[in-house]
Each structure stands twice: as C-alpha cells, then as structure tokens.
VEXTORMI-978335 format. One record per residue (C-alpha): x, y, z; residue in three letters. Coordinates in Angstrom, 3 decimals. Last residue first. Layout:
! residues N
+----------+----------+----------+------+
!        x !        y !        z ! type !
+----------+----------+----------+------+
!        X !        Y !        Z !  ala !
...
+----------+----------+----------+------+
This chain:
! residues 447
+----------+----------+----------+------+
!        x !        y !        z ! type !
+----------+----------+----------+------+
!   43.935 !   44.534 !   58.802 !  lys !
!   47.248 !   46.241 !   59.341 !  ala !
!   48.930 !   43.490 !   57.245 !  phe !
!   46.789 !   44.173 !   54.286 !  ala !
!   47.067 !   48.000 !   54.385 !  arg !
!   50.873 !   48.086 !   54.830 !  arg !
!   51.312 !   45.299 !   52.298 !  arg !
!   49.278 !   47.083 !   49.661 !  val !
!   51.398 !   50.263 !   49.905 !  leu !
!   54.671 !   48.374 !   50.026 !  phe !
!   53.772 !   46.229 !   47.009 !  tyr !
!   52.550 !   49.238 !   44.910 !  val !
!   55.850 !   51.095 !   45.300 !  thr !
!   57.826 !   47.963 !   44.527 !  leu !
!   55.797 !   47.276 !   41.441 !  met !
!   56.109 !   50.818 !   39.952 !  ala !
!   59.915 !   51.022 !   40.451 !  leu !
!   60.418 !   47.552 !   39.112 !  ala !
!   58.293 !   48.212 !   36.019 !  thr !
!   60.165 !   51.324 !   34.987 !  leu !
!   63.588 !   49.706 !   35.454 !  thr !
!   62.691 !   46.512 !   33.642 !  trp !
!   61.306 !   48.534 !   30.681 !  ser !
!   64.544 !   50.383 !   30.161 !  ala !
!   66.665 !   47.325 !   30.700 !  pro !
!   64.765 !   45.487 !   27.922 !  tyr !
!   64.198 !   48.356 !   25.390 !  val !
!   67.997 !   48.548 !   24.945 !  ser !
!   67.675 !   45.554 !   22.633 !  ile !
!   66.115 !   47.631 !   19.857 !  leu !
!   68.622 !   50.498 !   20.144 !  val !
!   71.500 !   48.018 !   19.832 !  glu !
!   69.888 !   46.265 !   16.789 !  phe !
!   69.640 !   49.645 !   15.008 !  ser !
!   66.702 !   51.387 !   13.543 !  gln !
!   66.916 !   54.845 !   15.220 !  trp !
!   63.517 !   56.551 !   14.582 !  arg !
!   61.437 !   53.454 !   14.389 !  ser !
!   63.363 !   51.973 !   17.308 !  phe !
!   62.407 !   54.972 !   19.474 !  val !
!   58.792 !   55.253 !   18.311 !  thr !
!   57.073 !   52.052 !   17.161 !  phe !
!   59.435 !   49.670 !   18.949 !  val !
!   59.613 !   51.797 !   22.152 !  trp !
!   55.814 !   52.108 !   22.284 !  leu !
!   55.476 !   48.314 !   22.128 !  leu !
!   58.077 !   47.899 !   24.807 !  arg !
!   56.230 !   50.320 !   27.085 !  phe !
!   52.909 !   48.629 !   26.588 !  val !
!   54.491 !   45.353 !   27.633 !  cys !
!   56.781 !   46.369 !   30.476 !  thr !
!   55.266 !   49.008 !   32.636 !  gly !
!   51.742 !   48.751 !   31.278 !  phe !
!   51.271 !   44.979 !   31.210 !  ile !
!   53.591 !   44.541 !   34.265 !  thr !
!   51.548 !   47.019 !   36.340 !  ile !
!   48.204 !   45.386 !   35.304 !  val !
!   49.401 !   41.882 !   36.117 !  ala !
!   50.913 !   42.936 !   39.419 !  pro !
!   47.533 !   44.485 !   40.431 !  leu !
!   45.333 !   41.624 !   39.231 !  met !
!   46.966 !   38.887 !   41.339 !  ser !
!   46.392 !   40.061 !   44.902 !  arg !
!   45.861 !   36.771 !   46.791 !  gly !
!   48.529 !   37.446 !   49.429 !  met !
!   50.927 !   35.048 !   47.594 !  gly !
!   50.134 !   36.990 !   44.516 !  arg !
!   51.365 !   40.276 !   46.070 !  leu !
!   54.544 !   38.491 !   47.274 !  ala !
!   55.229 !   37.133 !   43.692 !  gly !
!   54.696 !   40.579 !   42.220 !  ala !
!   57.280 !   41.922 !   44.803 !  ser !
!   59.655 !   39.144 !   43.714 !  val !
!   59.248 !   39.746 !   39.915 !  glu !
!   59.193 !   43.550 !   40.074 !  tyr !
!   62.463 !   44.305 !   41.887 !  gly !
!   64.117 !   41.012 !   40.811 !  cys !
!   63.897 !   42.274 !   37.177 !  met !
!   66.590 !   44.767 !   37.905 !  ile !
!   69.086 !   41.876 !   38.183 !  phe !
!   69.130 !   41.630 !   34.313 !  asp !
!   70.877 !   44.869 !   33.843 !  phe !
!   74.282 !   43.447 !   32.829 !  pro !
!   72.411 !   40.955 !   30.495 !  leu !
!   70.800 !   43.402 !   28.173 !  ala !
!   73.247 !   45.502 !   26.074 !  his !
!   76.257 !   43.207 !   26.419 !  leu !
!   74.435 !   39.947 !   25.663 !  met !
!   72.410 !   41.362 !   22.796 !  arg !
!   75.451 !   42.852 !   21.036 !  ile !
!   77.471 !   39.614 !   21.625 !  leu !
!   74.750 !   37.535 !   19.973 !  gly !
!   74.774 !   39.763 !   16.901 !  tyr !
!   78.533 !   39.286 !   16.645 !  gln !
!   78.209 !   35.457 !   17.076 !  ile !
!   75.722 !   35.208 !   14.158 !  val !
!   78.089 !   37.230 !   11.950 !  glu !
!   81.123 !   35.040 !   12.840 !  glu !
!   79.283 !   31.775 !   12.086 !  asn !
!   80.605 !   29.121 !   14.514 !  thr !
!   77.224 !   28.746 !   16.156 !  ser !
!   75.559 !   27.634 !   19.353 !  tyr !
!   78.546 !   26.519 !   21.468 !  leu !
!   80.457 !   29.464 !   20.072 !  ser !
!   78.095 !   31.743 !   22.096 !  leu !
!   79.498 !   30.248 !   25.286 !  leu !
!   83.130 !   30.440 !   24.109 !  pro !
!   82.747 !   34.117 !   23.413 !  leu !
!   80.609 !   35.137 !   26.523 !  arg !
!   82.902 !   33.619 !   29.156 !  phe !
!   83.151 !   36.666 !   31.371 !  leu !
!   79.623 !   37.938 !   30.396 !  ile !
!   78.064 !   34.569 !   31.319 !  phe !
!   79.964 !   34.318 !   34.576 !  leu !
!   78.868 !   37.794 !   35.628 !  gly !
!   75.260 !   37.048 !   34.691 !  val !
!   75.329 !   33.940 !   36.976 !  met !
!   76.585 !   35.839 !   39.962 !  thr !
!   74.233 !   38.845 !   39.380 !  met !
!   71.252 !   36.551 !   39.313 !  asn !
!   72.199 !   34.689 !   42.494 !  ser !
!   72.738 !   37.881 !   44.449 !  ala !
!   69.540 !   39.650 !   43.121 !  ile !
!   67.346 !   36.639 !   43.901 !  gly !
!   68.871 !   36.068 !   47.312 !  cys !
!   68.283 !   39.711 !   48.282 !  ile !
!   64.646 !   39.694 !   47.022 !  leu !
!   63.767 !   36.289 !   48.501 !  ser !
!   65.189 !   37.204 !   51.910 !  ile !
!   63.298 !   40.539 !   52.053 !  lys !
!   59.977 !   39.056 !   50.804 !  phe !
!   60.132 !   36.096 !   53.154 !  val !
!   60.944 !   38.414 !   56.062 !  arg !
!   57.815 !   40.436 !   55.487 !  arg !
!   55.682 !   37.354 !   55.172 !  cys !
!   57.179 !   36.014 !   58.431 !  arg !
!   55.926 !   39.239 !   60.199 !  asp !
!   52.531 !   38.669 !   58.657 !  phe !
!   51.815 !   35.311 !   60.179 !  gln !
!   48.071 !   35.234 !   59.403 !  his !
!   48.065 !   31.436 !   58.772 !  ala !
!   46.873 !   31.941 !   55.163 !  gly !
!   49.512 !   34.695 !   54.877 !  tyr !
!   52.149 !   32.316 !   56.062 !  asn !
!   51.150 !   29.624 !   53.510 !  gln !
!   50.771 !   32.009 !   50.639 !  ser !
!   53.915 !   33.998 !   51.487 !  thr !
!   56.104 !   30.853 !   51.548 !  phe !
!   54.625 !   29.769 !   48.140 !  thr !
!   54.824 !   33.106 !   46.384 !  val !
!   58.202 !   34.101 !   47.807 !  cys !
!   59.624 !   30.744 !   46.838 !  ala !
!   58.174 !   31.175 !   43.307 !  gln !
!   59.874 !   34.555 !   43.124 !  thr !
!   63.126 !   33.002 !   44.446 !  phe !
!   63.010 !   30.594 !   41.555 !  ala !
!   61.975 !   33.201 !   39.002 !  ser !
!   65.043 !   35.309 !   39.810 !  val !
!   67.453 !   32.423 !   39.343 !  thr !
!   65.377 !   31.488 !   36.283 !  phe !
!   66.104 !   34.939 !   34.749 !  phe !
!   69.832 !   34.176 !   34.457 !  ala !
!   69.122 !   31.011 !   32.413 !  phe !
!   66.601 !   32.855 !   30.223 !  ala !
!   69.006 !   35.820 !   29.587 !  glu !
!   71.563 !   33.159 !   28.644 !  phe !
!   69.261 !   31.517 !   26.162 !  asn !
!   68.440 !   34.891 !   24.604 !  asn !
!   72.105 !   35.114 !   23.396 !  ala !
!   71.548 !   32.161 !   21.062 !  ala !
!   68.200 !   33.410 !   19.818 !  ala !
!   69.667 !   36.873 !   19.170 !  ser !
!   72.485 !   35.385 !   17.170 !  gly !
!   70.141 !   33.209 !   15.087 !  ala !
!   67.692 !   36.053 !   14.375 !  val !
!   70.574 !   38.334 !   13.568 !  cys !
!   71.953 !   35.828 !   11.044 !  ser !
!   68.408 !   35.221 !    9.635 !  ser !
!   67.845 !   38.834 !    8.575 !  gly !
!   67.649 !   42.297 !   10.306 !  phe !
!   63.888 !   42.478 !    9.848 !  ser !
!   63.462 !   39.359 !   12.060 !  asn !
!   64.671 !   41.359 !   15.037 !  ile !
!   61.715 !   43.719 !   14.537 !  ala !
!   59.348 !   40.818 !   14.388 !  ser !
!   61.068 !   39.393 !   17.465 !  gln !
!   60.254 !   42.752 !   19.258 !  ile !
!   56.670 !   42.396 !   18.292 !  cys !
!   56.639 !   38.732 !   19.454 !  val !
!   58.242 !   40.082 !   22.729 !  asn !
!   55.329 !   42.429 !   23.265 !  ser !
!   52.945 !   39.533 !   22.668 !  phe !
!   54.938 !   37.458 !   25.119 !  ser !
!   54.344 !   40.082 !   27.827 !  phe !
!   50.717 !   40.243 !   26.812 !  val !
!   50.457 !   36.491 !   27.232 !  met !
!   52.419 !   36.477 !   30.494 !  gly !
!   50.210 !   39.124 !   31.958 !  gln !
!   47.161 !   37.233 !   30.859 !  leu !
!   48.590 !   34.189 !   32.633 !  gly !
!   49.308 !   36.131 !   35.800 !  ala !
!   45.829 !   37.649 !   35.688 !  pro !
!   44.336 !   34.190 !   35.019 !  ala !
!   46.185 !   32.545 !   37.933 !  gly !
!   44.718 !   34.255 !   40.991 !  ile !
!   41.012 !   34.457 !   39.831 !  arg !
!   41.353 !   31.381 !   37.692 !  val !
!   42.558 !   29.144 !   40.569 !  val !
!   39.858 !   30.477 !   42.840 !  arg !
!   37.145 !   30.052 !   40.199 !  ile !
!   38.337 !   26.526 !   39.387 !  val !
!   38.323 !   25.710 !   43.081 !  tyr !
!   34.745 !   26.791 !   43.717 !  glu !
!   33.420 !   25.211 !   40.498 !  arg !
!   34.733 !   21.767 !   41.153 !  lys !
!   36.211 !   20.426 !   37.905 !  leu !
!   36.619 !   16.744 !   38.491 !  ser !
!   39.199 !   13.940 !   38.643 !  leu !
!   38.366 !   11.572 !   41.614 !  met !
!   38.557 !    8.387 !   39.433 !  arg !
!   42.160 !    9.257 !   38.456 !  trp !
!   43.255 !    9.206 !   42.044 !  asn !
!   46.159 !   11.596 !   42.853 !  leu !
!   47.469 !   11.586 !   46.419 !  lys !
!   47.984 !   15.136 !   47.790 !  phe !
!   45.681 !   14.672 !   50.853 !  pro !
!   46.974 !   12.031 !   51.453 !  gln !
!   50.357 !   10.590 !   50.832 !  asn !
!   51.846 !   10.551 !   47.369 !  glu !
!   51.998 !    7.404 !   45.141 !  his !
!   49.827 !    8.611 !   42.311 !  leu !
!   51.316 !   12.104 !   42.676 !  leu !
!   54.865 !   10.812 !   42.162 !  phe !
!   53.771 !    8.746 !   39.114 !  ser !
!   52.153 !   11.907 !   37.670 !  val !
!   55.491 !   13.819 !   38.109 !  ile !
!   57.399 !   10.802 !   36.450 !  leu !
!   55.042 !   10.804 !   33.431 !  gly !
!   55.304 !   14.577 !   33.037 !  ser !
!   59.127 !   14.386 !   32.863 !  ser !
!   59.072 !   11.481 !   30.417 !  val !
!   56.549 !   13.050 !   28.162 !  gly !
!   58.497 !   16.270 !   28.037 !  asn !
!   61.538 !   14.210 !   26.982 !  ser !
!   59.567 !   12.622 !   24.037 !  val !
!   58.109 !   15.997 !   22.928 !  val !
!   61.530 !   17.584 !   23.027 !  thr !
!   63.194 !   14.814 !   21.034 !  ala !
!   60.465 !   15.081 !   18.415 !  ile !
!   61.089 !   18.800 !   18.085 !  ala !
!   64.900 !   18.258 !   17.873 !  val !
!   64.444 !   15.709 !   14.989 !  gly !
!   61.890 !   17.808 !   13.049 !  ala !
!   64.323 !   20.718 !   13.193 !  val !
!   67.049 !   18.653 !   11.411 !  gly !
!   66.171 !   15.077 !   10.630 !  met !
!   69.695 !   14.115 !    9.655 !  his !
!   69.353 !   10.486 !   10.956 !  phe !
!   72.764 !   10.230 !   12.645 !  val !
!   73.515 !   13.908 !   13.496 !  ile !
!   69.925 !   15.278 !   13.930 !  val !
!   68.018 !   12.320 !   15.253 !  leu !
!   70.781 !   10.802 !   17.404 !  leu !
!   72.203 !   14.065 !   18.801 !  leu !
!   68.772 !   15.365 !   19.642 !  asn !
!   67.733 !   12.005 !   21.129 !  leu !
!   70.795 !   12.024 !   23.474 !  leu !
!   70.193 !   15.620 !   24.504 !  leu !
!   66.441 !   15.099 !   25.156 !  asn !
!   67.077 !   11.905 !   27.131 !  ile !
!   69.565 !   13.676 !   29.320 !  val !
!   67.086 !   16.600 !   29.811 !  gly !
!   64.314 !   14.182 !   30.733 !  ala !
!   66.453 !   12.579 !   33.472 !  leu !
!   67.368 !   16.005 !   34.897 !  phe !
!   63.814 !   17.237 !   34.406 !  leu !
!   62.273 !   14.570 !   36.618 !  cys !
!   64.951 !   14.889 !   39.297 !  tyr !
!   64.316 !   18.644 !   39.368 !  leu !
!   60.513 !   18.052 !   39.745 !  pro !
!   61.494 !   15.825 !   42.705 !  arg !
!   63.453 !   18.582 !   44.423 !  lys !
!   60.917 !   21.366 !   44.687 !  ser !
!   58.700 !   19.919 !   47.365 !  asp !
!   57.607 !   22.838 !   49.563 !  gly !
!   54.000 !   21.877 !   50.083 !  lys !
!   52.785 !   24.156 !   47.252 !  ser !
!   55.818 !   23.053 !   45.250 !  arg !
!   54.306 !   19.520 !   44.857 !  leu !
!   50.998 !   20.868 !   43.508 !  ile !
!   52.788 !   23.376 !   41.225 !  ala !
!   54.855 !   20.494 !   39.826 !  ser !
!   51.765 !   18.672 !   38.825 !  gly !
!   50.486 !   21.787 !   37.131 !  phe !
!   53.612 !   22.395 !   35.162 !  asn !
!   54.289 !   18.732 !   34.373 !  tyr !
!   50.751 !   17.955 !   33.389 !  leu !
!   50.697 !   21.061 !   31.202 !  met !
!   53.992 !   20.162 !   29.401 !  ile !
!   52.878 !   16.540 !   28.803 !  phe !
!   49.477 !   17.727 !   27.421 !  pro !
!   51.389 !   20.138 !   25.177 !  met !
!   53.531 !   17.524 !   23.482 !  gly !
!   51.841 !   17.804 !   20.081 !  leu !
!   52.731 !   21.496 !   20.362 !  phe !
!   56.365 !   20.865 !   19.535 !  tyr !
!   55.499 !   19.112 !   16.289 !  leu !
!   53.485 !   22.025 !   15.036 !  arg !
!   56.085 !   24.549 !   16.231 !  leu !
!   59.032 !   22.777 !   14.594 !  tyr !
!   57.199 !   22.357 !   11.223 !  leu !
!   56.146 !   25.998 !   11.247 !  val !
!   59.718 !   27.143 !   11.999 !  ser !
!   61.189 !   24.928 !    9.234 !  met !
!   58.807 !   26.440 !    6.717 !  glu !
!   59.609 !   29.976 !    7.949 !  ile !
!   63.372 !   29.678 !    7.720 !  val !
!   64.421 !   31.014 !    4.267 !  asp !
!   61.416 !   33.243 !    3.996 !  asp !
!   62.459 !   35.296 !    7.075 !  pro !
!   59.741 !   35.327 !    9.862 !  thr !
!   57.785 !   38.536 !    9.374 !  asn !
!   56.074 !   38.152 !   12.663 !  met !
!   52.624 !   38.067 !   11.012 !  met !
!   53.882 !   34.997 !    9.048 !  thr !
!   55.021 !   33.234 !   12.231 !  leu !
!   51.568 !   33.953 !   13.749 !  ile !
!   49.626 !   32.693 !   10.807 !  pro !
!   51.781 !   29.516 !   10.398 !  arg !
!   51.644 !   28.277 !   13.959 !  ala !
!   48.071 !   29.127 !   14.859 !  ala !
!   46.170 !   26.103 !   13.456 !  phe !
!   48.450 !   23.224 !   14.693 !  gln !
!   49.387 !   25.052 !   17.971 !  gly !
!   45.758 !   25.715 !   18.902 !  ala !
!   44.795 !   22.079 !   18.530 !  leu !
!   47.555 !   20.804 !   20.856 !  val !
!   46.863 !   23.756 !   23.140 !  leu !
!   43.299 !   22.732 !   23.791 !  phe !
!   44.346 !   19.166 !   24.681 !  leu !
!   47.012 !   20.498 !   27.065 !  gly !
!   44.549 !   22.856 !   28.835 !  ser !
!   41.964 !   20.078 !   29.306 !  leu !
!   44.623 !   17.818 !   30.896 !  leu !
!   45.973 !   20.571 !   33.170 !  ala !
!   42.619 !   21.720 !   34.283 !  ile !
!   41.716 !   18.167 !   35.320 !  ser !
!   45.024 !   18.058 !   37.279 !  ile !
!   44.040 !   21.184 !   39.138 !  val !
!   40.557 !   20.006 !   39.989 !  thr !
!   42.055 !   16.838 !   41.469 !  his !
!   44.467 !   18.734 !   43.635 !  val !
!   41.853 !   21.183 !   44.779 !  ala !
!   39.591 !   18.393 !   46.121 !  glu !
!   42.476 !   16.921 !   48.101 !  gln !
!   43.515 !   20.215 !   49.494 !  ile !
!   39.931 !   21.047 !   50.430 !  arg !
!   39.760 !   17.855 !   52.384 !  arg !
!   43.038 !   18.522 !   54.167 !  ser !
!   42.227 !   22.028 !   55.405 !  lys !
!   45.209 !   22.939 !   57.699 !  ser !
!   44.906 !   26.787 !   57.037 !  gln !
!   48.469 !   27.105 !   55.889 !  gly !
!   48.007 !   24.043 !   53.740 !  ile !
!   44.816 !   25.620 !   52.268 !  phe !
!   46.904 !   28.675 !   51.404 !  gln !
!   49.429 !   26.441 !   49.653 !  ala !
!   46.686 !   24.760 !   47.658 !  ile !
!   45.259 !   28.076 !   46.377 !  val !
!   48.683 !   29.696 !   45.695 !  val !
!   50.109 !   26.791 !   43.714 !  asn !
!   47.022 !   26.418 !   41.655 !  ala !
!   47.118 !   30.102 !   40.786 !  gly !
!   50.624 !   29.770 !   39.586 !  val !
!   49.483 !   26.777 !   37.497 !  ser !
!   46.886 !   29.163 !   35.954 !  leu !
!   49.762 !   31.439 !   34.818 !  gly !
!   51.191 !   28.449 !   32.876 !  val !
!   47.789 !   28.174 !   31.258 !  phe !
!   47.743 !   31.825 !   30.087 !  leu !
!   51.402 !   31.511 !   29.101 !  asn !
!   50.937 !   28.743 !   26.544 !  ile !
!   50.180 !   30.503 !   23.197 !  leu !
!   52.401 !   33.567 !   23.596 !  leu !
!   55.209 !   31.506 !   25.220 !  asn !
!   55.341 !   29.333 !   22.156 !  ile !
!   55.369 !   32.310 !   19.821 !  thr !
!   58.134 !   33.969 !   21.874 !  ser !
!   60.215 !   30.753 !   21.721 !  ser !
!   59.834 !   30.253 !   17.935 !  thr !
!   62.777 !   32.358 !   16.766 !  ser !
!   65.280 !   29.912 !   18.182 !  gly !
!   64.123 !   26.847 !   16.245 !  val !
!   64.033 !   28.549 !   12.791 !  ala !
!   67.094 !   30.672 !   13.374 !  ala !
!   69.180 !   27.624 !   14.266 !  leu !
!   67.705 !   25.742 !   11.227 !  ala !
!   68.777 !   28.770 !    9.047 !  gln !
!   72.274 !   28.699 !   10.590 !  ser !
!   72.559 !   25.094 !    9.513 !  ser !
!   72.378 !   21.395 !   10.658 !  ala !
!   75.143 !   20.093 !   12.966 !  phe !
!   76.323 !   23.256 !   15.027 !  arg !
!   73.129 !   25.372 !   14.934 !  gly !
!   70.768 !   22.406 !   14.873 !  val !
!   72.466 !   20.994 !   18.040 !  val !
!   72.781 !   24.287 !   19.820 !  ala !
!   69.200 !   25.435 !   19.288 !  val !
!   67.687 !   22.120 !   20.255 !  asp !
!   69.928 !   21.919 !   23.331 !  thr !
!   68.882 !   25.466 !   24.259 !  ser !
!   65.184 !   24.429 !   23.945 !  asn !
!   65.475 !   21.497 !   26.228 !  phe !
!   68.101 !   23.413 !   28.263 !  leu !
!   65.303 !   25.799 !   29.232 !  gln !
!   63.662 !   22.922 !   31.180 !  gln !
!   67.049 !   22.207 !   32.808 !  leu !
!   67.354 !   25.873 !   33.831 !  ile !
!   63.822 !   25.743 !   35.243 !  ser !
!   64.583 !   22.642 !   37.274 !  ser !
!   67.921 !   24.116 !   38.579 !  ala !
!   66.091 !   27.217 !   39.671 !  ala !
!   63.529 !   25.065 !   41.454 !  leu !
!   66.204 !   23.103 !   43.101 !  pro !
!   67.679 !   26.376 !   44.352 !  leu !
!   64.435 !   27.879 !   45.474 !  ala !
!   63.090 !   25.364 !   48.020 !  phe !
!   66.328 !   24.731 !   49.939 !  leu !
!   67.107 !   28.391 !   49.547 !  cys !
!   63.841 !   29.424 !   51.140 !  ile !
!   64.306 !   26.785 !   53.862 !  lys !
!   67.783 !   27.999 !   54.654 !  asp !
!   66.754 !   31.639 !   54.892 !  leu !
!   63.499 !   31.003 !   56.763 !  leu !
!   64.268 !   29.770 !   60.259 !  ser !
!   61.587 !   28.005 !   62.304 !  gly !
!   57.877 !   27.930 !   61.824 !  ser !
!   55.130 !   28.228 !   59.066 !  leu !
!   57.136 !   27.077 !   56.014 !  met !
!   57.593 !   23.537 !   57.272 !  asp !
!   59.029 !   21.956 !   54.067 !  ile !
!   57.520 !   18.734 !   52.693 !  gln !
!   59.326 !   15.923 !   50.922 !  asn !
!   59.875 !   13.914 !   54.082 !  lys !
!   56.154 !   14.024 !   54.761 !  ser !
!   54.449 !   16.175 !   57.459 !  gln !
!   51.822 !   14.545 !   59.542 !  met !
+----------+----------+----------+------+
C-alpha cells in the first residue's frame, strides 16, 4: 500500500512527478547551504572581513572530508529505490537499518577526523595567517555535529527513495530559522564570532537530523526504523558501497581539486578569499537546482530500471535534463541581475565586493553546462553504473583543474584566469559524460 508521502514512479505522467520530487529537494539543498551562507553573512557584516574569510574558506575542506560518506548516501538511495521497483519489502526493511548504521558510524568517524585534520589541511592550503586560527576553530566545532549531518543525509536518502522529498524540506526550514536566530544571538549579542556561527550550525543540524529520525521511527513498514534492528548486513553494505563509494570518491577528488584552487585563491589575500567565498554561495544555490533534478533522475531511473521499464528511463533523463537547465538559468539570471545588492549582504568592504563580482561574472553565466554531466551521471548511477561517471568526472573536472592551476594559472597569475577553470572543466566533462551515457544506455536497454 502506498503512503501519502510516496510517489508512484512506475506509472502515469512523469513531468509533474519529477517536479514534485525535485523542487522540494532543491529548496532543501538551498536551505542547507543557507546554514553556511548565514554564517558567512553574519560574521562578514557583524564581525570582520577576516572572520568572513575564515568561515568562507572552509567549505572545500569540509567537502573534502565528508564527500565519501555523502556519496554512500547516494548508494543507499539507489539500492532502496531498486528494491521498491522490485516490490521486495523485506529487503527494503533490512537495507534501511543497514543504512542508518552506516550513518552513525560515519558520523563518529568524521568527528575524530575533523579534530585531527583541521589544522594540517588548512596549513597546506596556505590559509592566510590572519584567519587560520579562526578557520581551525570553526572547522573543529563544525565537525562535532557530523553525526547529525550523516543521520540527516542518510535518513533523507531513505525517504527520497520512495519519493518523499517534502519532509526533509520541512526539517531544514525549521533548522534554518533556528540557525539564523542563533547566529544573530551568538555573534551580535554575545560577540562569539566564528565560534558562535559554528555552534549555531551544530545545533540546527541536530534539529534537522532529530526530525528525520522521528519521521523514520513513525514510518509505515517496511521503512519504519527500529533501533533494535540496526545491523550491518554484508550484502547491503557491499551494494551501497559499490554504488556509493565511486560517487563519494569522485566527490573527494572533486573537493581536492577545489582545495588546490582555494589554495591559489588564498595567495591573493584575505579580501580575495572573502569575496570569492561570498560569490561561491550563489554558485552553490544555482547548482542545487541541477542537483535536485539529478537526484530525481537517480531515483526515478532506479525504480523504473529495477522494474525494466526502459522507455520511462529515457523520458526521465530527458525531462530531468531540460528542467535542470531551465531552472538553473532562471536562478543564475536573477543572481547576475541583482549581483551588487546580493554581494553587499555579505560585506560592505569595496575590495571584497570587487573580487566577488569577478567570480560571479566569470563562472555563473556558464553554470548550466553542469546539467550535461550531472544529470547523465545520475542516470548512469540509477542503472547501477557508478564507477564510469566517477572516472569521467575525476579526469574531466578534477585532473583538468589541477593541470590548469599548475600550467595556465602559473603562467598568467590573475584571479580571472583562475576562476575561468570552472566553465572550461564543466564543458569538457559534460561532453564526455553525455557521450558515455548514450553508449551505455543503448547497450543496457537492448539487453
């Protein structure tokens, strides 16, 4: 029996259902990004430019350390969605409890990793001397909330596998309000600076994960969570890792390339770091529209591929790609149109704003190109092919970016040249991923 929070992905129209799934997911991701954006904006306006640089420069480090486990949550989504397509209730139940066990263990591991790795990584990135102590403090406090982040991501993956992308949005909306209020209280009233925004983020992540767990505890079978049934069943761990680990490895290498780019940005000084961090928030917001339709493509493809409905898989890809491009271009257009007032939300420093404008105008107009490789990679993962998109992204984006930093940027050392690596790598990766997707699809669907 289908619950009210479940979408029937195996029959009926697709466009409305994909949008019904993707739009709340996009809003959820944007709210999650607002946690960090609020941190950046509050310290930038009410603390100092150095505090803005300290918080804003940590995002690539955070992603480097957590992306492997976020990738595993993608594997969890695919595995459970395929079982739904095959109507295997017992296996869904066992997979759900294995996935939550992985989330708890991942969170505990990341708490320790964050405490020990924060300073060495930030030092290797040439973080400016006037912000490194604040950056280390922010990272260490932030990573204390990793069990909450992992529970939210894996719990949301379970809900998304059956089409429920609305309740994760409700969780993040409430958590986002709490995060904003705590930021203002701890930074403006108690003058806690980066420590205040880090504590606010940990608390808000705890709220969002607590709500997700509550939903799962009261869910109908076979999705209902029972703490006494938690286990690590080897079969499901292997399946989740087989699909999710390549996505996580891709994310880690992707983040490593961004860490190298961040190191180059750091060489321009704290004003550049602050301006780039402010502009990067708008790139993240625009990306989440792409990511939402990518996740829709993963989940809808997984269920229909499990049910051997290949014509619907083709339509899922087409609709997801068109909607992803359209929504991304709409958001980017608004950001560019209102770029000055938007950047002014983060800082009133003229030099910081100028660096932010350079990044926005050299990267954002080309953001839609990412749809080409993100959605096609999502379709491949929905079919159980996770290694191919990981390899293509590693070489097309990550390796290419490293080569750019050590060759092109080394020859012409300007901020404009450095930021131009993004549209160049997006184009290369999109062409390769689309080619491979159509080749694999033709063979897989023929079988």
